[in-house]
C-alpha positions as CSV (number, residue, x, y, z in Angstrom):
1,M,-55.8,-64.7,91.6
2,L,-59.1,-65.6,91.5
3,I,-59.0,-66.9,87.7
4,D,-56.1,-69.0,88.3
5,N,-58.3,-71.1,90.7
6,I,-61.0,-71.8,88.8
7,D,-61.2,-75.1,89.4
8,K,-61.4,-74.8,92.4
9,I,-64.8,-72.6,93.0
10,H,-67.4,-74.5,94.3
11,T,-70.3,-74.0,96.5
12,T,-73.0,-75.7,98.7
13,E,-76.3,-77.3,98.5
14,L,-77.5,-74.5,100.1
15,G,-75.6,-72.0,97.6
16,V,-76.8,-73.3,95.3
17,I,-80.5,-72.8,96.2
18,R,-79.6,-68.9,96.8
19,I,-78.3,-68.6,93.9
20,K,-80.8,-70.1,91.7
21,K,-83.1,-68.0,93.6
22,N,-81.4,-64.5,93.9
23,L,-80.4,-64.8,89.5
24,K,-83.9,-66.8,89.1
25,L,-82.0,-69.7,87.4
26,D,-83.2,-72.5,85.7
27,C,-79.9,-74.2,85.5
28,N,-78.4,-77.8,87.1
29,D,-75.1,-76.6,87.2
30,V,-74.8,-73.4,88.9
31,V,-71.1,-73.3,89.9
32,Y,-70.4,-74.0,85.9
33,Y,-72.8,-70.9,85.1
34,I,-70.8,-69.0,87.9
35,K,-67.1,-69.9,86.6
36,N,-68.7,-68.8,82.6
37,K,-69.4,-65.7,84.3
38,V,-65.7,-65.0,86.2
39,L,-64.1,-66.5,83.2
40,D,-66.3,-63.7,80.8
41,K,-63.5,-61.0,79.4
42,N,-66.4,-58.4,80.8
43,A,-66.4,-59.5,84.4
44,Y,-64.9,-57.0,86.8
45,I,-62.9,-58.8,89.1
46,Y,-61.7,-57.1,92.6
47,K,-61.0,-58.2,96.4
48,N,-62.6,-56.5,98.9
49,G,-61.6,-58.3,102.4
50,K,-61.9,-62.0,102.5
51,N,-64.1,-61.7,99.5
52,Y,-63.7,-61.6,95.5
53,Y,-66.6,-59.8,94.2
54,V,-67.8,-60.0,90.1
55,E,-69.6,-58.0,88.7
56,I,-71.0,-58.2,85.7
57,D,-74.3,-58.4,83.5
58,D,-76.0,-56.7,86.5
59,I,-75.1,-59.5,88.9
60,I,-72.7,-59.4,91.5
61,I,-70.9,-62.9,92.6
62,T,-69.7,-62.6,96.0
63,I,-66.6,-65.5,96.4
64,N,-64.6,-66.7,99.8
65,S,-60.9,-65.8,99.2
66,F,-59.3,-68.6,101.2
67,N,-61.3,-71.9,100.3
68,Y,-63.3,-70.4,96.7
69,C,-66.8,-71.0,98.0
70,I,-69.5,-68.8,96.1
71,I,-70.9,-67.3,99.0
72,T,-73.9,-66.2,97.1
73,A,-75.0,-63.5,93.7
74,H,-77.2,-61.4,93.2
75,I,-78.9,-58.6,90.5
76,K,-77.5,-55.0,91.2
77,K,-80.0,-52.8,92.2
C-alpha cells in the first residue's frame, strides 16, 4: 500500500530538519531521498498501528499511514 501511494509521501519543514539531523544528510531533497529508500528492493516495509516503518541500510523511516507524512527517520542503534 505504501509503494502504491509513493507520490503522496511528503514531510513538514520541521520534518526535513529532523531527518537531516538524524541521518546526518547533506542533501536538499529529503523527500526524494526517502522515496528512493522506500522503493529500494532491499527495503523491509511493515505497518504497526497507524504508521508504516521502512527498514533499510541501518535506517528506520516512520511514515504516517493515513496522510503519508514522513514523521522521522533515524539510524538503528
